[in-house]
Every structure is written in C-alpha cells, then in structure tokens.
C-alpha positions in Angstrom: -60.3 105.1 -155.5 -58.9 105.6 -152.0 -55.1 105.9 -151.7 -53.5 102.5 -151.4 -56.5 100.6 -152.7 -56.7 98.6 -155.9 -59.6 96.7 -157.5 -60.5 94.5 -160.4 -63.9 93.9 -161.9 -65.1 90.3 -161.4 -66.8 88.3 -164.1 -68.9 86.6 -161.4 -71.6 87.4 -158.8 -70.5 88.4 -155.3 -71.2 84.9 -154.0 -69.4 83.1 -156.8 -66.4 85.4 -156.5 -66.2 84.7 -152.8 -66.5 80.9 -153.5 -63.7 81.2 -156.1 -61.4 83.2 -153.7 -62.1 80.7 -150.9 -61.3 77.7 -153.2 -58.0 79.3 -154.4 -57.0 80.2 -150.8 -57.6 76.5 -149.8 -55.5 75.3 -152.8 -52.6 77.5 -151.6 -52.9 76.5 -148.0 -53.9 80.0 -147.0 -56.3 80.2 -144.0 -59.6 82.0 -144.4 -60.1 83.5 -140.9 -63.5 84.9 -141.5 -66.1 86.2 -143.9 -68.0 89.3 -142.9 -71.3 89.8 -144.8 -71.8 93.6 -144.5 -74.9 93.5 -146.7 -76.4 90.7 -144.6 -75.7 92.5 -141.4 -77.2 95.8 -142.8 -80.4 93.9 -143.6 -80.5 92.5 -140.0 -80.3 96.1 -138.8 -83.1 97.2 -141.1 -80.9 98.9 -143.6 -80.2 98.4 -147.3 -76.7 97.8 -148.7 -75.9 96.1 -152.0 -74.1 92.8 -151.6 -70.8 93.6 -149.9 -68.6 90.9 -148.3 -65.1 91.1 -146.6 -62.8 88.1 -146.6 -60.0 88.1 -144.0 -57.3 85.6 -144.8 -53.6 84.9 -144.5 -50.7 82.8 -143.5 -49.7 83.2 -139.9 -46.1 82.3 -140.7 -45.8 85.1 -143.3 -47.9 87.6 -141.3 -45.9 87.1 -138.1 -42.6 87.8 -139.9 -44.1 91.1 -141.1 -45.2 92.0 -137.6 -41.8 91.0 -136.3 -40.4 93.5 -138.7 -42.9 96.2 -137.7 -45.5 95.3 -135.1 -47.9 98.0 -136.2 -48.5 96.0 -139.4 -50.9 93.9 -137.3 -53.6 96.5 -138.0 -53.5 95.6 -141.7 -53.0 91.9 -141.2 -54.5 89.4 -141.8 -55.0 90.4 -145.4 -58.4 91.5 -146.6 -60.4 91.5 -149.8 -63.6 93.3 -150.3 -66.1 91.9 -152.8 -69.0 94.2 -153.6 -71.7 94.9 -156.2 -71.9 98.5 -157.4 -74.9 100.6 -158.3 -74.7 99.4 -162.0 -74.7 95.7 -160.9 -71.0 95.2 -161.6 -69.0 93.1 -159.1 -65.6 94.2 -157.8 -62.8 92.7 -155.8 -60.7 95.3 -153.9 -57.6 95.2 -151.6 -55.0 97.3 -149.9 -52.0 97.4 -152.1 -48.8 95.9 -150.9 -47.0 99.2 -151.5 -49.5 100.9 -149.2 -48.9 98.5 -146.4 -45.1 98.6 -146.8 -45.0 102.4 -146.8 -47.6 102.8 -144.1 -45.6 100.6 -141.7 -42.1 101.4 -143.0 -41.5 97.7 -143.7 -38.5 96.7 -145.9 -39.7 95.6 -149.3 -37.9 92.3 -149.0 -39.8 91.5 -145.8 -43.1 91.9 -147.7 -42.3 89.5 -150.6 -44.6 86.9 -149.1 -47.6 89.2 -149.6 -47.2 89.4 -153.3 -49.0 86.2 -154.3 -52.4 87.2 -152.9 -53.0 89.8 -155.7 -52.6 87.2 -158.4 -54.9 84.9 -156.5 -57.6 87.6 -156.3 -57.2 88.4 -160.0 -57.6 84.7 -160.9 -60.7 84.4 -158.8 -62.3 87.4 -160.7 -61.6 86.0 -164.2 
C-alpha cells in the first residue's frame, strides 16, 4: 500500500458499498460533495477499468478549521474514500490516513480530532 493509505475489504459490491457509505454520511449530517466514477469515465474514453469510484465528502465546519490551522490541508480536503474492485473480484474501501494528513501539513493532532470519525464510518459501511 502507498504510504499514508489504509484500506478495508468490503463485504459488498462497489455500488452497494457506495450506497452504504452515502447513507451513513447522510445519517451523520456529512455532506457528499461528489462521486467520481473512474470506471464509467474510462469506459466513455474507450478504456477498461474495473469498477472504481471516488467519494468526496466532509463537513465544511471541520474542514475549514483544519485549513485555518494550515491552509495547505485544502489539497487533502474534503475527505475522500476510494471504492474499487480488484483483479480477484474483491471490493476495497481506501482512504488517506489521518496521521498522513496531519504529518503532511504539520497540523496539531488536537486540530484534527474531527477527522477521526470518518474511518469508523467507512469500516461500518464495509461490514
């Protein structure tokens, strides 16, 4: 795995995992800004790519406080989760670790506390 990246195997298809993440985000009042269908766009371009989708989500109140602490954090915000199917047919959910974002932008750990809940949400969606 790339440095600062974590993942969990999903018990569901890519589309069902996406649906579950979206539902949990809505329950928590977290905004889904967009969903990028990499696989679908590859197909439009005449290329093949296994199902691969990127969710971009967050809470502007929490994200803004992180960018107030270190504005460069805006490159890693809003938060992202990648859901993909590998060559064996397994589905994965992956994300940049909180530690990676904190270290990369030299953000005080206490400033990033609000980011902590999204990992549990992704893990729950994958169950």
